[in-house]
N, C-alpha and C positions, 0 to 999 in steps of 0.2 A: 560421583561423575563428574567427568570431563566433557565439556560441550564448547564447540566451536559456534560462532554466532557470526554471521557477515553482517557489518552495518550495525553492531551493537550501540555504537553512538547515534543513530539516525533513530528515524520516526517508531516503526513498529520493533525494529530491533531492539531498542532502548526499553521497551516496554516487556519486552521477552526476557531481556536478559536480566532486568530489574526481577522477575519474577525465579528465573533458575537460582541467582543468588539468593533470594529468600529460601530458598528450599536444601540450599547449601551444596549447589553445584558448583562447580570449579569453571568460570567461562574464560574463553579467549575469545578475540576478533580479531575478524580478516576486515580490514577498511581503508578505505580511500581516503580518509580524512582523520589522521593520526595526531591531527593537531587540533581538532574539534576538543571543546571543552569537554572534560571527562566527567561526566555525572557519578560516576563510581569509585571516586578517587582511587585510582589506580589499583583497585581488586581486579581489573580484567586487564591483562596482557592483551597488546596490540602488533598484529602482523601484517604485511602489505595484502591487499588484495590485488594482485598482479596477475592477470590473466595471461601475459605474454613468458610466464615464468611458470610451468608448471610442474616443474620440480621444487621450485620454491613454496608453492600452496601447498605440495604433497608434504615436504620438510614441516609446514607450520601445522597441517594438521596431524602427525603424527602424535598418537598417544590419545586424542580425542576420541571419545566414546560415541559421538552423536554432533553431526551437523545440522544446523539451524541456518535455513538459506532464504533470507530475504530480499537478496540482488534483484533489481531489475532498473530498467530505465522508464520513465512515464513519456518522453517524446525523444525525436532523433535530435541531435545535437553534434554536428561534427561527424568525427567519426563511431561515435558514442550513439550506434543506433538500436534500435529495436531488434534486426536480424543479428548483428552482433552480440547482442546483449544472449541471445540463445547459443552462438558458439560459445561465447565466455563460461555461461552455465554447464556447457558440456565439458569443458575444460576443468570447471570446479569439481562437477560428480565424478570425472575419472581421477581428480587429483584424490578427493575422498576415498575412493575404491582402493587406490595406491598406498594410500596412509594408513589404511586398516580400520578407517571409520566403521562402525558397527551399524550405525541408522542415519536415515536422513530424514528431517522436518523440512518441508519445502513450504512457501508461503506462495500461493498462484492468485487465481482472480476467479470469482463466480462466472459460470457457464462460458470456460475457454473453449473453442473449436479448431482442429487442425482445418476446418473447410472454411473458415472465415476468411474476409477479404481484409478484416483490421489487425494491422499487423500484433497489436497488443496482443489480441484475443488467440489468433493464432500461434504466436511468440509463447503466450505460454504454456499453451497446449502441447507444443515443442517441449518445454522445460519440464512438463509433466512427464511426458514420454522418457526424457533419459533420466530421470530419479527412478520410474518404475524398471525400466531396464538396464537399473545398474546391477541388480541382482542383490539389492541390500535391501532389509526391511526399511519399511519409508512410512509418513504419515503427511498428505499433500491437505493444506487448508486453503480454502476459497474464501477471501472474504469480498465484500462486496465495494461498500464507501467507508472508509475509516472515520471516525468521528472522536475527540477528545484529544488533553494533553496541550491542546492548545498550538498544536503543528497540524491538524488536517488542514488540507487544501481546499476542497469542493464545497463544503457547508461555510468554512472560513470566509471563502471569498466572496461565497454569495451574500454572506452578512455583511461584508465589507462593501459591496457595490449598494446594496440596500441601505446603509447608513449614508450612503453618498450621493446617492440620484435620486429624482421624484419617479421614476419609474423603471421598470424590471424587464428585460426581453425574454419574452418563453419560447426557446425554438418548436415552433409546430402547436399542437393546441395541448402541450405539456401533461398527458394524459398517460404517458408513460413513467414507471415505477422505479423507487429507488429505494432501498431498504438499508441503511447504516448500522453499523456495527460498531460498537465501542472499543477503540485500541488495546484497553485492559482484557475485554473478555477475549478478542483476540491473543491477546499474551497469554489469559487461562489457558486457551486450547491448544498453545503452542507448547505450553510447559506439560499438560497432561501427554501430549504425544509424544515426548522427550522421555517421559519414563514408562511408557506403554510397551509392549511388545509385539503387538500388531501390525499390520500393514494397512492403511485404509485411506480414502478420500473424502472429504467430506464438505460442503460451505460452512462458512463462518458469518453468517448474519445475526443480525438485530430481532428483539421482538415487534419490531414496528415498519411496517409499509406505506409509504404513499405513493400518491402521482406526484411527479417533480411540482407541477403548480400547487397544490397543498403542501408540498415540502416548503417552496420558496414561501409562499404567503404563511406558514408556520413560523417560520423563522423571522419574516417582517413583525408580525404580530408580536412576537415573543422581546424582541430586542428594541419594539417602539417604534420600526420604522415601516409603517404599512403602506408599501405602494403601492401605485398601479402596473399591474402587470398586463403586457401587454403580448398575444401572441402575434410572432412573425415566422415567415419562412426562415427555417434552418440555417440558410446561406446567409441573411442576414442578421441574425442572431452571432453568427461565427464572425463575420465581417466586422461587427462591431465589436466583439471580444479582441480581435486582433488588433484594431483601430486603439482600443485601452492598454493593450501590452505594450505598446510602442511608448507609453508613457509609465507604466509600470516595471520597465525594463525585465519584463517575464514572458511568459507564455501563458497566458491566461484559459486559453481553453483550444482544444485541437478538433480538427475535422472527426478525426477518428474516435475521440470522445463523444463529439454530437452524434455520432452516427451508435455508437455505443449505447449511450444514454437512450435512445429514441428506438432502439431496437429491443428494450427491456432486458438488457444485459445488466444490470443494476439491482435485479432482484431475484431471489431462489425459490425453487420448488420445493426445497427439503424443508423440516422443522427449523425452527430458530434454536441456536446455540448460543447467543447471546443473552444476556440477562438484562444489559443497561437497557432502557428505554429513552429512545432518541430525545422526546418530548421532555423527559424528566431533566436528562443532563443539559437541554437546552434552555431549559428553565432555570437550572443552577448558574448557568455560564451566561446569561443573557448581559451582563455588563461586560463581558469580556470578549466574545465570540465577534469576530469582523471589525473590531478595534484597530487591528493592524493588518495588512496583509502580507499573507504569507507566498513569498516567493519560491518556485522550485528550482530556478537558476542560484538564486543565493544559496540555497540549502546543499545543493550538490558541486555548483561550481566558484564558489567565491572562498 
């Protein structure tokens, strides 16, 4: 089987590609980072992920049986906005249809909603709609917070702050939930979806859910940085994150992420499909989690 993966050298795309290669698939990637280090030693052919040229995308996808789409943007930067990402996804889906792709696997997010006031969540809902209305068989996977591989952002950077400061600001009372899923578990679900013939939408979440305060406390205790957790108004937590972002030269936290977190959008009502327990993963990686800061800007714009 010939499979196209957007962002095969990036975070989730890399683990999905690894699983597909292990299963004997022929993988090509559409990428904005062709010069990024190739973890597959030339086994994956690269093509531009140029949304301004639908014909080029169509030609790159010709012959592919399945498209696995991991493309999205976490926050707006210049012309690279979340509404623009919705337009880009429509271009990609149209190109896949024109190229004769037979199936689409789309990585979304848990709890998307067309009625949400958050661009991240209504944008994800719009992308799902484009996939469903393409007329192609599909599988849509909805993860919550990804962990693992040394490249996750939220958990790693919580640990990074805990290692360096004597206290940690919790937005509100911290009673809202977080249900992490290991990136390898997401990759397994994506690989299964590639070889399935059914169309379906499922949440991709791990077996453990915590309140945000419990999760931060667990991270601190496990890495040996048991700090004072202080509940503060969300606006103060966000202002502090924005101040730290100046020194980190990154976007540590966005207003939309605070709203989504406190609205309990990072947990699922469906049965857990991931098998890796967050607590076990954290214990195994206690000496490396948060040692280095995970920069979103460096990952995507350097």
